[in-house]
C-alpha positions in Angstrom: -54.2 -216.8 -127.4 -55.6 -218.5 -130.5 -53.2 -219.2 -133.3 -55.2 -217.3 -135.9 -55.5 -214.3 -133.5 -51.7 -214.3 -133.0 -51.2 -214.4 -136.8 -53.6 -211.5 -137.2 -51.8 -209.4 -134.6 -48.5 -210.1 -136.4 -49.9 -209.0 -139.8 -51.3 -205.9 -138.2 -47.9 -205.0 -136.8 -46.3 -205.4 -140.2 -49.0 -203.3 -141.9 -49.0 -200.4 -139.5 -46.6 -197.7 -140.4 -46.2 -194.0 -139.8 -46.6 -191.8 -142.9 -44.3 -188.8 -142.5 -45.0 -185.3 -144.0 -43.0 -183.9 -146.8 -39.5 -182.9 -145.8 -38.7 -179.2 -146.0 -42.4 -178.1 -146.0 -43.0 -174.6 -144.7 -44.3 -174.2 -141.1 -48.0 -174.5 -140.8 -48.4 -176.9 -143.8 -51.1 -179.4 -143.1 -50.5 -183.0 -144.0 -53.7 -184.6 -145.2 -53.7 -188.4 -145.5 -55.6 -189.3 -148.7 -57.2 -192.2 -146.9 -58.4 -190.1 -144.0 -62.2 -189.7 -143.7 -63.8 -186.3 -144.1 -64.2 -184.5 -140.7 -67.5 -184.9 -138.9 -68.3 -182.1 -136.4 -70.0 -183.0 -133.2 -70.9 -180.0 -131.0 -71.9 -179.7 -127.3 -72.9 -176.3 -126.0 -74.0 -176.2 -122.4 -74.4 -174.2 -119.2 -75.7 -175.1 -115.8 -79.3 -174.7 -117.0 -79.1 -175.8 -120.6 -77.6 -178.2 -123.2 -77.5 -178.4 -126.9 -76.0 -181.3 -128.8 -75.5 -181.7 -132.6 -74.0 -185.0 -133.9 -73.3 -183.5 -137.3 -72.9 -179.7 -137.2 -72.3 -177.1 -139.9 -70.0 -174.1 -139.4 -72.9 -171.7 -139.4 -74.7 -173.7 -136.7 -71.4 -173.9 -134.8 -71.3 -170.1 -134.7 -74.8 -169.9 -133.2 -74.1 -172.5 -130.5 -70.8 -170.7 -129.7 -72.6 -167.4 -129.2 -75.4 -168.9 -127.1 -73.5 -171.0 -124.5 -70.6 -170.2 -122.1 -68.9 -173.5 -122.8 -68.7 -175.2 -126.2 -67.0 -178.5 -127.1 -66.3 -179.1 -130.8 -65.3 -182.7 -131.4 -63.8 -183.2 -134.9 -63.6 -186.8 -136.0 -61.6 -187.3 -139.2 -58.9 -185.2 -140.7 -59.5 -185.6 -144.4 -60.4 -182.0 -145.4 -57.8 -179.3 -145.3 -60.1 -176.5 -146.1 -62.5 -177.4 -143.3 -59.7 -177.8 -140.8 -58.3 -174.3 -141.7 -61.8 -172.8 -141.4 -62.1 -174.3 -137.9 -58.7 -173.0 -137.0 -59.7 -169.5 -138.1 -62.9 -169.5 -136.1 -61.2 -170.7 -132.9 -57.9 -168.8 -133.5 -55.9 -172.0 -133.4 -52.2 -171.3 -134.2 -51.1 -172.7 -137.6 -48.3 -174.6 -135.9 -50.8 -176.3 -133.6 -53.1 -177.1 -136.5 -50.1 -178.6 -138.3 -49.4 -180.8 -135.3 -53.0 -182.0 -135.4 -52.6 -183.4 -138.9 -49.1 -184.9 -138.2 -50.3 -187.9 -136.2 -46.8 -189.0 -135.1 -46.5 -186.2 -132.6 -45.0 -186.8 -129.1 -47.5 -186.2 -126.3 -47.1 -182.6 -125.1 -48.7 -179.5 -123.7 -47.9 -176.1 -125.4 -49.1 -172.6 -124.7 -50.1 -170.1 -127.4 -50.7 -167.0 -125.4 -53.2 -167.9 -122.8 -54.6 -170.8 -124.9 -53.4 -174.4 -124.3 -52.7 -177.0 -126.9 -52.6 -180.6 -125.7 -51.4 -183.7 -127.7 -52.1 -187.1 -126.1 -52.3 -190.7 -127.3 -55.4 -192.8 -127.0 -55.0 -196.5 -126.4 -57.8 -198.6 -127.9 -59.3 -201.9 -127.0 -56.7 -204.8 -127.3 -59.0 -207.3 -129.0 -56.6 -207.7 -131.9 -53.6 -206.0 -130.4 -53.0 -202.6 -128.8 -53.8 -199.8 -131.1 -52.8 -196.2 -130.4 -54.0 -193.0 -132.1 -53.4 -189.3 -131.5 -55.9 -186.9 -130.0 -55.4 -183.2 -130.0 -57.1 -180.7 -127.6 -57.2 -177.0 -127.9 -58.4 -175.1 -124.8 -59.4 -171.5 -125.4 -61.7 -168.9 -123.8 -65.0 -170.8 -123.2 -64.4 -173.6 -125.7 -62.5 -176.9 -126.2 -61.8 -178.2 -129.7 -60.7 -181.9 -129.9 -59.3 -183.5 -133.1 -59.2 -187.3 -133.5 -58.6 -189.5 -136.5 -61.5 -191.8 -135.6 -64.3 -192.0 -133.0 -62.9 -192.5 -129.5 -64.9 -194.6 -127.0 -63.0 -193.0 -124.2 -64.9 -189.8 -124.7 -68.3 -191.4 -124.3 -68.4 -191.2 -120.5 -67.7 -187.4 -120.7 -70.6 -187.0 -123.2 -72.9 -188.9 -120.8 -71.9 -186.7 -117.9 -72.7 -183.6 -119.9 -76.0 -185.0 -121.1 -77.1 -186.0 -117.6 -75.5 -183.2 -115.8 -73.6 -185.7 -113.6 -71.0 -184.1 -111.2 -69.5 -180.7 -111.7 -69.0 -180.6 -115.4 -72.0 -178.5 -116.3 -71.2 -175.9 -113.7 -67.5 -175.5 -114.5 -65.7 -173.8 -117.3 -63.9 -175.1 -120.5 -60.7 -175.8 -118.5 -62.6 -178.5 -116.5 -64.0 -180.0 -119.7 -60.4 -180.2 -121.1 -59.4 -181.9 -117.8 -62.3 -184.4 -118.1 -61.3 -185.3 -121.7 -57.7 -185.7 -120.8 -58.5 -187.7 -117.7 -60.7 -190.1 -119.8 -57.8 -190.6 -122.3 -55.4 -191.5 -119.4 -57.9 -193.7 -117.6 -58.6 -195.6 -120.8 -55.2 -197.1 -120.6 -55.9 -199.0 -117.4 -58.2 -201.6 -118.9 -55.6 -202.3 -121.7 -52.8 -202.8 -119.2 -55.1 -205.1 -117.1 -55.8 -207.2 -120.3 -52.0 -207.4 -121.0 -51.3 -208.4 -117.4 -53.9 -211.2 -117.6 -52.4 -212.4 -120.8 -48.9 -212.5 -119.3 -50.2 -214.5 -116.3 -51.8 -217.0 -118.7 -48.5 -217.3 -120.6 -46.6 -217.7 -117.3 -48.8 -220.7 -116.3 -48.4 -222.3 -119.7 -44.6 -222.0 -119.6 -44.5 -224.4 -116.6 -46.5 -227.1 -118.3 -45.8 -226.7 -122.0 -43.2 -224.1 -123.1 -44.1 -223.8 -126.8 -42.3 -221.4 -129.2 -45.6 -219.7 -129.8 -45.5 -218.4 -126.2 -42.3 -216.6 -127.0 -43.9 -214.9 -130.0 -46.8 -213.7 -127.8 -44.4 -212.3 -125.2 -42.5 -210.4 -127.9 -45.8 -208.9 -129.2 -46.8 -207.8 -125.6 -43.3 -206.3 -125.1 -43.8 -204.2 -128.3 -47.3 -203.1 -127.1 -46.0 -202.1 -123.7 -43.2 -200.1 -125.4 -45.8 -198.2 -127.5 -47.9 -197.5 -124.3 -44.8 -196.3 -122.5 -44.1 -193.8 -125.3 -47.7 -192.6 -125.1 -47.7 -192.1 -121.3 -44.2 -191.0 -120.3 -44.1 -187.7 -122.1 -47.6 -186.8 -121.0 -46.6 -187.4 -117.4 -43.8 -184.9 -117.8 -46.0 -182.4 -119.6 -48.7 -182.5 -116.8 -46.0 -182.0 -114.2 -44.8 -178.9 -116.0 -48.4 -177.4 -116.3 -49.0 -178.0 -112.6 -45.9 -176.0 -111.7 -46.9 -173.1 -114.0 -49.3 -170.3 -113.0 -51.8 -168.3 -115.0 -53.3 -169.3 -118.4 -56.8 -170.8 -119.0 -56.5 -173.4 -116.2 -57.9 -172.3 -112.9 -56.5 -173.3 -109.5 -59.5 -175.4 -108.8 -59.0 -177.4 -112.0 -55.3 -177.8 -111.2 -56.3 -179.9 -108.2 -58.1 -182.3 -110.5 -55.2 -182.3 -112.9 -53.0 -183.5 -110.1 -55.1 -186.6 -109.9 -54.6 -187.2 -113.7 -50.9 -186.7 -113.3 -50.9 -189.3 -110.5 -52.7 -191.7 -112.8 -50.0 -191.2 -115.4 -47.4 -192.1 -112.8 -49.3 -195.3 -111.9 -49.5 -196.2 -115.6 -45.8 -195.8 -116.1 -45.2 -198.0 -113.1 -47.6 -200.6 -114.4 -45.9 -200.6 -117.8 -42.5 -201.0 -116.3 -43.6 -203.9 -114.1 -45.2 -205.6 -117.1 -42.1 -205.1 -119.1 -40.0 -206.6 -116.3 -42.4 -209.5 -116.2 -42.0 -210.0 -120.0 -38.2 -210.2 -119.5 -38.7 -212.7 -116.7 -41.0 -214.8 -118.9 -38.4 -215.0 -121.6 -35.9 -216.2 -119.0 -38.5 -218.6 -117.7 -39.1 -219.9 -121.2 -35.5 -220.6 -121.8 -35.2 -222.3 -118.4 -38.3 -224.4 -119.0 -37.0 -225.5 -122.4 -33.6 -226.4 -120.9 -35.2 -228.2 -118.0 -37.4 -230.1 -120.4 -34.4 -231.1 -122.6 -32.5 -232.2 -119.5 -35.5 -234.4 -118.4 -35.6 -236.0 -121.9 -31.8 -236.6 -121.9 -32.1 -238.1 -118.4 -34.8 -240.6 -119.5 -32.8 -241.5 -122.6 -29.7 -242.0 -120.4 -31.5 -244.2 -118.0 -32.9 -246.3 -120.8 -29.4 -246.7 -122.3 -28.0 -247.6 -118.9 -30.6 -250.3 -118.5 -29.9 -251.8 -121.9 -26.1 -251.8 -121.4 -26.0 -254.9 -119.1 -28.7 -256.6 -121.2 -26.7 -256.1 -124.3 -23.7 -257.6 -122.5 -25.7 -260.8 -121.5 -27.2 -261.3 -125.0 -23.8 -260.7 -126.6 -22.1 -263.1 -124.2 -24.6 -266.0 -125.0 -24.7 -265.1 -128.6 -21.0 -266.0 -129.2 -20.3 -268.9 -131.5 -18.7 -271.5 -129.1 -18.1 -275.1 -130.1 -21.1 -277.0 -128.9 -19.2 -280.3 -129.0 -17.1 -279.3 -126.0 -19.7 -278.0 -123.4 -16.9 -277.4 -120.9 -16.2 -274.2 -122.8 -19.8 -272.9 -122.0 -21.8 -275.4 -119.9 -25.1 -273.5 -120.3 -25.2 -274.2 -124.0 -26.5 -277.8 -123.4 -28.4 -277.0 -120.3 -32.2 -277.3 -120.7 -32.8 -274.3 -118.5 -30.2 -272.2 -120.1 -32.6 -270.0 -122.1 -35.0 -269.3 -119.1 -32.0 -268.7 -117.0 -30.7 -266.0 -119.4 -34.1 -264.3 -119.6 -34.4 -264.4 -115.8 -31.0 -262.9 -115.4 -31.8 -260.0 -117.7 -35.1 -259.4 -115.8 -33.3 -259.4 -112.5 -30.7 -256.9 -113.8 -33.5 -254.6 -115.1 -35.4 -254.8 -111.9 -32.3 -254.2 -109.8 -31.4 -251.1 -111.8 -34.9 -249.7 -111.6 -34.9 -250.1 -107.8 -31.5 -248.5 -107.6 -32.5 -245.5 -109.8 -35.7 -244.9 -107.7 -33.7 -245.0 -104.4 -31.4 -242.4 -105.9 -34.5 -240.4 -107.0 -33.4 -240.4 -110.6 -36.8 -241.5 -111.7 
């Protein structure tokens, strides 16, 4: 990972925060972020024989589409207009508590029943180009309609839109419950590419730790651990909620759609297992980093020790012949007046150095 990209991800983590609603507000109070964009209404009305799509729809046109087609999907992008959100809630009979959860974007993934209608809160995981980003998506399943709320445009819904436009598969011949399943399945399946990206990055870091364990690698591992924790919080509660829905009977979800929801529930289990395996790999990489740093330090200390060991006898020889003996009495040190004394001393030091190197290599210390 490039250094500027790493710094960008760190800044993004510091800036991202959760804005909580006012404490003590009455139930059903909508919390509107002043920076949130104004809602844009995209409507799909379809049957087995017809389709009508509006990228920007008014409430009056929405009523006409709703009366014309057996299945209607209203996709609300942006949560910056309380009056419009309440008008949508009245037209589709969305419970005030559910509408409150739509605007409180810190909700835990869950599935709740309001009569026969079903309210679903899930977490969308976006592309990890500059770090994993997670947003809330809310789905309301009623009689012949699905209303989805999202803070910003979700790419994970585009395959579902294409299937509706081209009448691919069963989606145009099934009811609103199948549409809700398709949207929820797209949200869940959108996590797989993100985890694949994280896994690739962890493998790259692992290879780098063997050759060059830099402190920057430890920072990358910590960022990935934080991303994996966020993904785990987004998937784990949804897995439990889907398991609960599959055990219940009645409501808007037909038995045929339950079979497909089982596949989505299985995908959530796979995602949880992938997240846990990646988190274990992160912990292993931290241990590997510490081991690599210690091993590298030991190698450096070994080289320095060998160098010091080689110079110890050389220092002894130079110190011995550097003593100030009386040159008028050569019997004290005969080599002082020997013409080959200097070459002899140098040769002796070279022999000692060569002998030590041969000895170290035989011991496989170098």
